[in-house]
N, C-alpha and C positions, 0 to 999 in steps of 0.2 A: 609232965613232958612226954613220957613214954606212951600216952594215949594218942599222940600224933603218929599216924602210920609211918611217916618218914623217919621217925626216931625208933621205930620197932624193927627197922630193916638192918641188914648188914651191908657195909660198903667195902668194895674191893677196887682200889684205884692204883695209880702208878703212871709213870711216863709212857709215852708211846713206845711200842715194841718191847715192853717189859714182860709180856706174856700174860696179860690180864684175861684175854678171851679163854685160853685153854684152862688156866687155873680157875676161872670163874665157873666154867661148865663142870669141871671136876668137883669143885666145892659145892655147887648147886645140887649135884647128884648125891653127895654125902649128907647134905642138910635138908633134903626134900624141899628145895627152894626153887623159885622161878626168878629168872634174870630180868632186871630192868636196865636197859642200856643207858649209860650216862655219858653220851657222846653227842656233841653238837652237830656232827656231820652225818652220823649213821641214821638220823631221822629222815634223811632225804632219799627218795626213790631214785634209782638210776645212778647213784653215787656209791658204787660198791667196791670197785678195785682200789680207787684212790683213798678210800676211808678205812681199808682193811676190815670191812664189815664182815662179821662171822657168817660163813655160808651155812646152809641147812645141815650139811654133814658135820661141820664144826660145832654146831649147837647140840648135836648128839641127842636129839629128842627132848632137850630141856626147853620149856617154854621161854621165849624171849619177848620182851615188850618194848615199845617205843623205838622200833626199827621200821623204816619205810612208812612213816606216817605223814610226810609232806612231799609235795612236788618240788623239784629244785628251783622253781621260780618263786616259791613262797618263802617267807622270812620267819624264822623261829626267834623266840626271845627267851630269856632266862625265866621270866614270869610264866610264860606259856608252858615251858618245860616243867617247872615246878608243879603247876596245876595238874598236868597229865601224870606226873610221877606220883603225886599224892593219891590220885584216883587209882592208879595201877597198884600201888602198894596196899591200899585199903582193900581192893578186890582180891588180891593174893592172900592177904590175912584172913579175909572172910571165907576163903576156901580151905583154911586150915594149913596153909603153907607159908613159907618164909620169903619175904622179898629180899633179893640180893642185887644191889646196884653194882654194875660192873662198867667201868669206863674212866676216862681221864680228863674230862672237861672240868677244870677247877671251879668255874663260876656255877656250874650246875651242882657240883658237890657242896659248895658253900651255901647255896640257896636252899638245898634240901636240909642241911644241918641247922642253919641259923635263921632261916626265913629270909624275907626279901622286903625291902622298903619299896612300896609300890609308887608312892608319890602322887602328886596331883595330876589330874587329866591334862592332856596337851592343850596348850593355848595356841591356836593356829595363827592368830594375828601376831602374837609375840614371836612365834617361830619364823613367820615370814619376815619380820623386821630383822631378826638375828641372821637369817640366811643371806641377807644382803651384805653382811660384813665379811671381810676376809678371814681366813682361818687364823692368821697371826693376831688380828685384832680381837677376835673372839677369845683366843687363848689368853691374851693379856688381861681382858676383862675378868676372865675366870680366876686368874692368879690373884687379882685384886680382891675379889669377894669371897673366894674359896680356895686359899693356897693349897691345902692338901689335895683337892681334886685337880687343881691346875698342875700340880707336880706329878700326879698319877697319870693324867691323860696327855697324850701327844697332841700337838696343835692340829695335826691332820685328821684326828679322830673327830670330825665335825659333829657327827650325830650325838656322841656322848658329851662333847663340850657344850653343845647347844642345850641338851637336856639338863646339864648341871646348872647352866645359867637360868634356864626356865624354872627349875625347882627353887632356886634362890629368889627369883623375882616374884614367884607366886606364893611362897611360904614365909619369906623373910629370914630363912635360915639356910646355911650352906648344905649342899647335898652330903658332904662328908660328915656333918654333924648328925644328920638323919641316919646315915648308914651306920655310924658308930653306935647309935642308940639301938639299932636293930642288928647288932653284930656280937651277940654273946655266945661263947662256945656252948655246944650241946653236950650235956653230961650224960654218961651212961650209954652212948651210941658207939658201936664197934665199927671202927674205920681203919683199914690197913692199906698201906701203899707199898706195892712191890718195889724192891730196890735192888738194882744190879750194879756191879762195878762200872764206872764210866766207860772204860775201854770196851767192855763187853757190850754195853748198851749201844755204843756207837757202831760196833760191828753188826749187831742185830738190826739197827736202823738201816745201815748201808745195804745189807742183804735184803731186807724187806722192800726197800725202794727198787732195787734191781728186779725183784720178783714181781712187783706191781707193774713195771713196764713190760716185763715178759708176759704177764697175764692179760695185757690189753688195755693198759691205762690210757694210752693215747686214743685208742678207738672209743673208749668210754667218754672222754672229754669231747671228742668230735661229735658223738651222738648227742651229748648235752647241748652243744652249740647248734645242732640241727633241730632241737626241740621247738615246740610251738611258741614258747616264750623264753627270753634270756634268763640265765642264772640270776638269782637274787644276789644282792650284795653280800648277804650273810653266807650263802652257799659258796659263792666265789672266793670267800676267804679261806676255804679249806686248803690245808697244806698240800702243795703240789698242783692244784688246779690252775692257778694263775700262771705257773711256770709252763705247764703244758699248753695253755692257751697261747702263750708267747711262741712256743715251738710251732704250733699249727699256723701261726701268723708269719712264720719265717724270721722271727726276731732272735732265735738262737737255734743251735743244732741239738741233736739228741744227747750227745755226751755232756754238753754244757747243761742241758735240762736236768739230766739225772744227777749231776753233781750239785746243782742248785737246789733240787728237791731234798737231797741228802743233807745239805747244809741247813736249809730251813727247818727240816725235821729235827736235827740235832738242837737247833736253837729253841724250837718249841718244847722239846723234852726238858731242856734246862729251865725254861720258864715254868713248866709244870712242877718240877721238883722244888723250885723256889716257893710256889704256891702251897704245896703240900707241907713243907717245913713251917710255913706260917700259920697253919691251922692246928690248934692245940689238940683237936680230936684225933688227928692222924697218927697212927703207929707205924713207923717204918718197919718193913718186913724184908730183910735181906734174903736174896735168892741166889743159891750157888750156881756156878757155871754148868755143872752137870746134873743139877736137880731137875727131875721131871715135874710136869704140871701136877700129876697125881701125888707126888711126894710133897710138893708145896701145899696142896689142898689138904693133905693128911695132917701136916703140921698146923695149918690154920684151924682145922676142925678140932684138934686137941686143945688149942688155945681158946677157941670159942666155947667149947663144952668141956671144961677141965674135969668135971665130975664123971664123965663117961669113960 
């Protein structure tokens, strides 16, 4: 298993605003590592403020990979990310350095650790037939042939519901069965998730959102709307972007927008923590209120290299 470049890497994750960027840079400097961003939004050029993408100064000279690799009108996928991540990790190892994944996108983390069921190629005729049905009808069909997938997916998530129905129709097996078969924990891989007390995390989220708006988040979204092509559906799902689009359209005021982004970010952080608890590979790493990023990185280095 450890011949897989993705299994020879170190993973630093945690909910949004938990301090991953600063700890990741400090840890990379201690381990002679290069950072591979594990964030579904930082792959997009021009989406900087709203994604809390690390600036060049914050990277402190540590090489970072898989940042700014797509235009915002392009769509990323988990399979696309995993392929790029594996190539980046192999290149870093070939240079005699250590790949350090830093980020909080749970699906990216799971795909790197456990692989990914690719499934059959799309059947355009079948998809066209399915697209003619209502979301409620599609979801009822999925519940009938693949109850676990139906329970996991919301009926409005048409793209994934249709894909699950397509997999069942083309293979004769439910998507959930294929995913279970390709979902065994990766042994021997070091994965830590920064963990802060809930009240402290919420305070950090609220401050970060206010700082984003002060740093020009609204102007960033306005520029994205003025781009040659519209935001892709994937890029537009970024936390905060939809709310600011509503602000610019006059559907809410600035105060309401900030509160809505704070709420949605708290909800996102809660979902992240649920994901991390569900992955056996993840070790929770409590971080104290006053602990610096350097101190956290020092503790992590000792844990990763106990003999030093």
